[in-house]
Backbone atoms as SQL, in Angstrom:
CREATE TABLE atoms (id INTEGER PRIMARY KEY, chain TEXT, resi INTEGER, resn TEXT, atom TEXT, x REAL, y REAL, z REAL);
INSERT INTO atoms VALUES
  (1, 'A', 1, 'MET', 'N', 67.729, 129.740, 66.251),
  (2, 'A', 1, 'MET', 'CA', 66.421, 130.195, 66.674),
  (3, 'A', 1, 'MET', 'C', 65.428, 129.067, 66.445),
  (4, 'A', 2, 'LYS', 'N', 64.480, 128.974, 67.354),
  (5, 'A', 2, 'LYS', 'CA', 63.428, 127.973, 67.205),
  (6, 'A', 2, 'LYS', 'C', 62.588, 128.320, 65.984),
  (7, 'A', 3, 'SER', 'N', 62.181, 127.313, 65.267),
  (8, 'A', 3, 'SER', 'CA', 61.506, 127.569, 63.996),
  (9, 'A', 3, 'SER', 'C', 59.986, 127.534, 64.088),
  (10, 'A', 4, 'ARG', 'N', 59.451, 127.738, 65.284),
  (11, 'A', 4, 'ARG', 'CA', 57.991, 127.815, 65.397),
  (12, 'A', 4, 'ARG', 'C', 57.506, 129.038, 64.624),
  (13, 'A', 5, 'PRO', 'N', 56.386, 128.918, 63.934),
  (14, 'A', 5, 'PRO', 'CA', 55.875, 130.057, 63.160),
  (15, 'A', 5, 'PRO', 'C', 55.686, 131.317, 64.008),
  (16, 'A', 6, 'ALA', 'N', 55.230, 131.166, 65.240),
  (17, 'A', 6, 'ALA', 'CA', 55.010, 132.333, 66.100),
  (18, 'A', 6, 'ALA', 'C', 56.322, 133.041, 66.400),
  (19, 'A', 7, 'THR', 'N', 57.380, 132.277, 66.630),
  (20, 'A', 7, 'THR', 'CA', 58.687, 132.867, 66.917),
  (21, 'A', 7, 'THR', 'C', 59.198, 133.625, 65.700),
  (22, 'A', 8, 'THR', 'N', 59.059, 133.022, 64.546),
  (23, 'A', 8, 'THR', 'CA', 59.502, 133.661, 63.307),
  (24, 'A', 8, 'THR', 'C', 58.716, 134.938, 63.043),
  (25, 'A', 9, 'GLU', 'N', 57.408, 134.882, 63.232),
  (26, 'A', 9, 'GLU', 'CA', 56.558, 136.055, 62.994),
  (27, 'A', 9, 'GLU', 'C', 56.888, 137.179, 63.976),
  (28, 'A', 10, 'LEU', 'N', 57.120, 136.848, 65.233),
  (29, 'A', 10, 'LEU', 'CA', 57.478, 137.864, 66.224),
  (30, 'A', 10, 'LEU', 'C', 58.811, 138.504, 65.861),
  (31, 'A', 11, 'CYS', 'N', 59.780, 137.715, 65.439),
  (32, 'A', 11, 'CYS', 'CA', 61.079, 138.264, 65.019),
  (33, 'A', 11, 'CYS', 'C', 60.913, 139.217, 63.845),
  (34, 'A', 12, 'ARG', 'N', 60.107, 138.839, 62.885),
  (35, 'A', 12, 'ARG', 'CA', 59.863, 139.714, 61.723),
  (36, 'A', 12, 'ARG', 'C', 59.243, 141.035, 62.155),
  (37, 'A', 13, 'LEU', 'N', 58.258, 140.959, 63.021),
  (38, 'A', 13, 'LEU', 'CA', 57.567, 142.162, 63.479),
  (39, 'A', 13, 'LEU', 'C', 58.516, 143.081, 64.242),
  (40, 'A', 14, 'LEU', 'N', 59.273, 142.529, 65.169),
  (41, 'A', 14, 'LEU', 'CA', 60.187, 143.345, 65.967),
  (42, 'A', 14, 'LEU', 'C', 61.327, 143.901, 65.121),
  (43, 'A', 15, 'THR', 'N', 61.799, 143.130, 64.161),
  (44, 'A', 15, 'THR', 'CA', 62.860, 143.605, 63.273),
  (45, 'A', 15, 'THR', 'C', 62.356, 144.749, 62.399),
  (46, 'A', 16, 'ALA', 'N', 61.138, 144.641, 61.918),
  (47, 'A', 16, 'ALA', 'CA', 60.562, 145.690, 61.078),
  (48, 'A', 16, 'ALA', 'C', 60.399, 146.996, 61.854),
  (49, 'A', 17, 'CYS', 'N', 60.119, 146.888, 63.135),
  (50, 'A', 17, 'CYS', 'CA', 59.887, 148.078, 63.957),
  (51, 'A', 17, 'CYS', 'C', 61.176, 148.639, 64.553),
  (52, 'A', 18, 'ARG', 'N', 62.220, 147.839, 64.559),
  (53, 'A', 18, 'ARG', 'CA', 63.519, 148.206, 65.132),
  (54, 'A', 18, 'ARG', 'C', 63.352, 148.765, 66.534),
  (55, 'A', 19, 'SER', 'N', 63.767, 150.008, 66.739),
  (56, 'A', 19, 'SER', 'CA', 63.770, 150.544, 68.100),
  (57, 'A', 19, 'SER', 'C', 62.447, 151.194, 68.503),
  (58, 'A', 20, 'ALA', 'N', 61.486, 151.247, 67.602),
  (59, 'A', 20, 'ALA', 'CA', 60.191, 151.827, 67.951),
  (60, 'A', 20, 'ALA', 'C', 59.430, 150.863, 68.855),
  (61, 'A', 21, 'PRO', 'N', 58.797, 151.383, 69.892),
  (62, 'A', 21, 'PRO', 'CA', 58.027, 150.497, 70.770),
  (63, 'A', 21, 'PRO', 'C', 56.823, 149.897, 70.035),
  (64, 'A', 22, 'VAL', 'N', 56.519, 148.657, 70.377),
  (65, 'A', 22, 'VAL', 'CA', 55.366, 147.959, 69.798),
  (66, 'A', 22, 'VAL', 'C', 54.510, 147.475, 70.960),
  (67, 'A', 23, 'SER', 'N', 53.238, 147.811, 70.942),
  (68, 'A', 23, 'SER', 'CA', 52.372, 147.419, 72.050),
  (69, 'A', 23, 'SER', 'C', 52.051, 145.930, 71.993),
  (70, 'A', 24, 'GLU', 'N', 51.749, 145.393, 73.143),
  (71, 'A', 24, 'GLU', 'CA', 51.369, 143.981, 73.233),
  (72, 'A', 24, 'GLU', 'C', 50.129, 143.712, 72.384),
  (73, 'A', 25, 'THR', 'N', 49.201, 144.645, 72.376),
  (74, 'A', 25, 'THR', 'CA', 47.975, 144.488, 71.594),
  (75, 'A', 25, 'THR', 'C', 48.283, 144.330, 70.108),
  (76, 'A', 26, 'VAL', 'N', 49.199, 145.143, 69.601),
  (77, 'A', 26, 'VAL', 'CA', 49.591, 145.055, 68.189),
  (78, 'A', 26, 'VAL', 'C', 50.258, 143.717, 67.917),
  (79, 'A', 27, 'ILE', 'N', 51.163, 143.310, 68.797),
  (80, 'A', 27, 'ILE', 'CA', 51.861, 142.034, 68.611),
  (81, 'A', 27, 'ILE', 'C', 50.863, 140.878, 68.602),
  (82, 'A', 28, 'LEU', 'N', 49.939, 140.881, 69.545),
  (83, 'A', 28, 'LEU', 'CA', 48.956, 139.796, 69.624),
  (84, 'A', 28, 'LEU', 'C', 48.083, 139.742, 68.372),
  (85, 'A', 29, 'SER', 'N', 47.666, 140.899, 67.881),
  (86, 'A', 29, 'SER', 'CA', 46.797, 140.900, 66.697),
  (87, 'A', 29, 'SER', 'C', 47.551, 140.494, 65.436),
  (88, 'A', 30, 'LYS', 'N', 48.804, 140.899, 65.317),
  (89, 'A', 30, 'LYS', 'CA', 49.581, 140.570, 64.107),
  (90, 'A', 30, 'LYS', 'C', 50.061, 139.123, 64.092),
  (91, 'A', 31, 'THR', 'N', 50.347, 138.562, 65.272),
  (92, 'A', 31, 'THR', 'CA', 50.899, 137.203, 65.322),
  (93, 'A', 31, 'THR', 'C', 49.845, 136.143, 65.594),
  (94, 'A', 32, 'GLY', 'N', 48.709, 136.541, 66.170),
  (95, 'A', 32, 'GLY', 'CA', 47.679, 135.565, 66.513),
  (96, 'A', 32, 'GLY', 'C', 48.004, 134.777, 67.771),
  (97, 'A', 33, 'LEU', 'N', 49.001, 135.228, 68.513),
  (98, 'A', 33, 'LEU', 'CA', 49.383, 134.547, 69.752),
  (99, 'A', 33, 'LEU', 'C', 48.450, 134.929, 70.892),
  (100, 'A', 34, 'SER', 'N', 48.377, 134.070, 71.897),
  (101, 'A', 34, 'SER', 'CA', 47.704, 134.432, 73.144),
  (102, 'A', 34, 'SER', 'C', 48.739, 135.169, 73.996),
  (103, 'A', 35, 'GLY', 'N', 48.289, 135.809, 75.047),
  (104, 'A', 35, 'GLY', 'CA', 49.217, 136.503, 75.938),
  (105, 'A', 35, 'GLY', 'C', 50.251, 135.562, 76.532),
  (106, 'A', 36, 'GLU', 'N', 49.804, 134.377, 76.918),
  (107, 'A', 36, 'GLU', 'CA', 50.708, 133.380, 77.505),
  (108, 'A', 36, 'GLU', 'C', 51.731, 132.890, 76.474),
  (109, 'A', 37, 'ALA', 'N', 51.275, 132.649, 75.262),
  (110, 'A', 37, 'ALA', 'CA', 52.184, 132.196, 74.202),
  (111, 'A', 37, 'ALA', 'C', 53.196, 133.284, 73.850),
  (112, 'A', 38, 'LEU', 'N', 52.764, 134.540, 73.873),
  (113, 'A', 38, 'LEU', 'CA', 53.681, 135.646, 73.609),
  (114, 'A', 38, 'LEU', 'C', 54.764, 135.701, 74.678),
  (115, 'A', 39, 'ALA', 'N', 54.367, 135.585, 75.938),
  (116, 'A', 39, 'ALA', 'CA', 55.343, 135.607, 77.031),
  (117, 'A', 39, 'ALA', 'C', 56.352, 134.472, 76.879),
  (118, 'A', 40, 'ARG', 'N', 55.880, 133.294, 76.519),
  (119, 'A', 40, 'ARG', 'CA', 56.763, 132.140, 76.304),
  (120, 'A', 40, 'ARG', 'C', 57.732, 132.390, 75.146),
  (121, 'A', 41, 'THR', 'N', 57.209, 132.944, 74.069),
  (122, 'A', 41, 'THR', 'CA', 58.027, 133.207, 72.886),
  (123, 'A', 41, 'THR', 'C', 59.089, 134.262, 73.181),
  (124, 'A', 42, 'VAL', 'N', 58.714, 135.324, 73.879),
  (125, 'A', 42, 'VAL', 'CA', 59.680, 136.358, 74.259),
  (126, 'A', 42, 'VAL', 'C', 60.754, 135.757, 75.160),
  (127, 'A', 43, 'CYS', 'N', 60.357, 134.922, 76.099),
  (128, 'A', 43, 'CYS', 'CA', 61.309, 134.258, 76.994),
  (129, 'A', 43, 'CYS', 'C', 62.271, 133.382, 76.191),
  (130, 'A', 44, 'ASP', 'N', 61.748, 132.623, 75.244),
  (131, 'A', 44, 'ASP', 'CA', 62.595, 131.778, 74.391),
  (132, 'A', 44, 'ASP', 'C', 63.611, 132.619, 73.625),
  (133, 'A', 45, 'LEU', 'N', 63.159, 133.737, 73.073),
  (134, 'A', 45, 'LEU', 'CA', 64.059, 134.589, 72.296),
  (135, 'A', 45, 'LEU', 'C', 65.133, 135.224, 73.171),
  (136, 'A', 46, 'THR', 'N', 64.758, 135.669, 74.368),
  (137, 'A', 46, 'THR', 'CA', 65.764, 136.257, 75.253),
  (138, 'A', 46, 'THR', 'C', 66.755, 135.197, 75.726),
  (139, 'A', 47, 'ASP', 'N', 66.290, 133.972, 75.923),
  (140, 'A', 47, 'ASP', 'CA', 67.199, 132.877, 76.281),
  (141, 'A', 47, 'ASP', 'C', 68.213, 132.613, 75.173),
  (142, 'A', 48, 'GLU', 'N', 67.820, 132.890, 73.937),
  (143, 'A', 48, 'GLU', 'CA', 68.706, 132.669, 72.794),
  (144, 'A', 48, 'GLU', 'C', 69.595, 133.875, 72.504),
  (145, 'A', 49, 'GLY', 'N', 69.484, 134.924, 73.333),
  (146, 'A', 49, 'GLY', 'CA', 70.386, 136.062, 73.201),
  (147, 'A', 49, 'GLY', 'C', 69.791, 137.324, 72.604),
  (148, 'A', 50, 'PHE', 'N', 68.531, 137.289, 72.211),
  (149, 'A', 50, 'PHE', 'CA', 67.899, 138.497, 71.698),
  (150, 'A', 50, 'PHE', 'C', 67.618, 139.441, 72.863),
  (151, 'A', 51, 'VAL', 'N', 67.754, 140.732, 72.616),
  (152, 'A', 51, 'VAL', 'CA', 67.458, 141.728, 73.641),
  (153, 'A', 51, 'VAL', 'C', 66.082, 142.309, 73.328),
  (154, 'A', 52, 'ILE', 'N', 65.136, 142.015, 74.198),
  (155, 'A', 52, 'ILE', 'CA', 63.769, 142.520, 74.041),
  (156, 'A', 52, 'ILE', 'C', 63.417, 143.237, 75.334),
  (157, 'A', 53, 'ARG', 'N', 63.220, 144.541, 75.221),
  (158, 'A', 53, 'ARG', 'CA', 62.910, 145.337, 76.402),
  (159, 'A', 53, 'ARG', 'C', 61.405, 145.373, 76.610),
  (160, 'A', 54, 'ARG', 'N', 61.005, 145.124, 77.832),
  (161, 'A', 54, 'ARG', 'CA', 59.581, 145.176, 78.185),
  (162, 'A', 54, 'ARG', 'C', 59.371, 146.330, 79.150),
  (163, 'A', 55, 'ASP', 'N', 58.599, 147.289, 78.740),
  (164, 'A', 55, 'ASP', 'CA', 58.304, 148.434, 79.591),
  (165, 'A', 55, 'ASP', 'C', 56.946, 148.235, 80.237),
  (166, 'A', 56, 'PRO', 'N', 56.864, 148.449, 81.549),
  (167, 'A', 56, 'PRO', 'CA', 55.564, 148.325, 82.219),
  (168, 'A', 56, 'PRO', 'C', 54.638, 149.463, 81.805),
  (169, 'A', 57, 'LEU', 'N', 53.352, 149.208, 81.915),
  (170, 'A', 57, 'LEU', 'CA', 52.377, 150.262, 81.648),
  (171, 'A', 57, 'LEU', 'C', 52.514, 151.344, 82.688),
  (172, 'A', 58, 'LYS', 'N', 52.248, 152.565, 82.290),
  (173, 'A', 58, 'LYS', 'CA', 52.357, 153.688, 83.229),
  (174, 'A', 58, 'LYS', 'C', 51.016, 154.040, 83.778);
């Protein structure tokens, strides 16, 4: 896994929540990432084999 602080923090947050959905707003506030940086980080993690489900807003 890439050792960028944002990547590590996102992994911690998602691991703590396990299967419970986490809103983008919560992730952004807890990690301090911008929306673009979050998208990049999620893409990096999925490229490395992590399964991160993104549900569209209803």
